[in-house]
N, C-alpha and C positions, 0 to 999 in steps of 0.2 A: 504494500500500500504506500503510495507516494504522499509525503507530507507536503502541504501547501504552505511554505514559509514566505513571508513577505520579505523582499530584498530592500533593505533600507540604504539610502545613499549616505556616503561618508560625509561627516561634517569636518570642514577644514578651516573655516574662517572664525576667528575669536568671537565675533559678535553672534554668529549663528550658533556656536557652541553654547555661549552664555544664554541666549534666548531659548534654546532647546532645554537647557537645565532649568530655566524658570518654568517652562510648561510641565516638565517632569515633576518638579517640586509641587507645583500647583495641583497636579493630578492626585497627589498623595496628601493633600490638605495642609501643606505648609502655610504658615501665617506670615503676614507682613513681609512679602517678598520684595526685595530691592535689587536693582541692577545698577552697579556703579562702573563708569568708564574711568579707570584709574591709570591708564597708560602714561599720562604725563606726570603723575605724582609718584610713581614707583616703577622700578624695573622688574619687580617680581611677577607681574601679570598685566594684562590689558583690561580685564574685567573682574570684578568681584560680584558674586551672587550671594546675597545675604538673606536669610530667612530664619524663622523661629518654628520650633516644634513644641508640642504641649507636654511631652513626657520623654524620658530617656528612651523608651521603646520606640516612640514615633521618630525621634531624632535619629536613632540608628537605622530605622526603616527608610527614612528619607535619604540618608547617606548611602545606604545599599542600593536603593532604587536609582539614584542619580548616577552612581558608578555603573550599574548594570546597563541602563538605557544609553548612556554616552558610549559605553563600550560597544554596544550593538551598532552604533553609528561610527565606529572606527576611532574614537577618541580615547587615548591611553591615559590611565591614571598614573601619575608620577609618585604621589605620596598621600598618605592618610594620617591624620593626627586626631586624637581625642576620642576614638571609638570606645576606649575602655571606660571613660567617665560618662559619656553621653550628655555632657553639659554644653560642649562646643566641639563640633566635629568639623574638621577642615579637609576638603577633598581638593587636591592640587592637580589640575589638568593642564598645567603649563601656562597657557595664555589666559586661562580662566581658573579662578579659585572660588570654590563654593564653601561658604561658611554657614553652618546650621547650628543655631543656638537654642538654649532654653531662654525664657524671658529674662530671668535675673542676670544671667551671664551676658546676654546681649546688652542689657541696660548698663551693666558695669563697664564693659569695654567700649561701647559707643563707637563702633567702627564707622558708622555713617558720619559722626561728628569729626572723627579723626581724619577722614577723607572728605571733609566738607567742601574743599575746593574742586572736587571732581564733578563731572556732569553725571547726573542721575538719568538713566534711560527710562523712558515711559514704558512700563510693561502692562498697562491696563488692557491692551488688546491681546495679551498673552495669557492672562489669568481669568478665572471664571467667577470672581467675586460677584 
């Protein structure tokens, strides 16, 4: 019996990777999703995707799902941090870094304020709010 698998096109551009990560996180009910274009403020990435989860279990689930879905589209994960605590998980995809926080940790670190000079990308057409 032949399996009918959908062939997904590879993502190569930083913006399309970041936007796809936003849609994946939204599909798993991530909260307060932000997309920051940080290319001019830091050399570590072009985009930060920042969101919140409601529990350690959800934060881990969001992290696993974004890694799986981006992997399906040919995007390699370079590094993961924080999976053991589930308070702040970082997924480094090179040009895009995904930050998944619990509410308290996000409020403490205030990444959006730290990168206040960056341009925030409107993601309203990418999320289902």
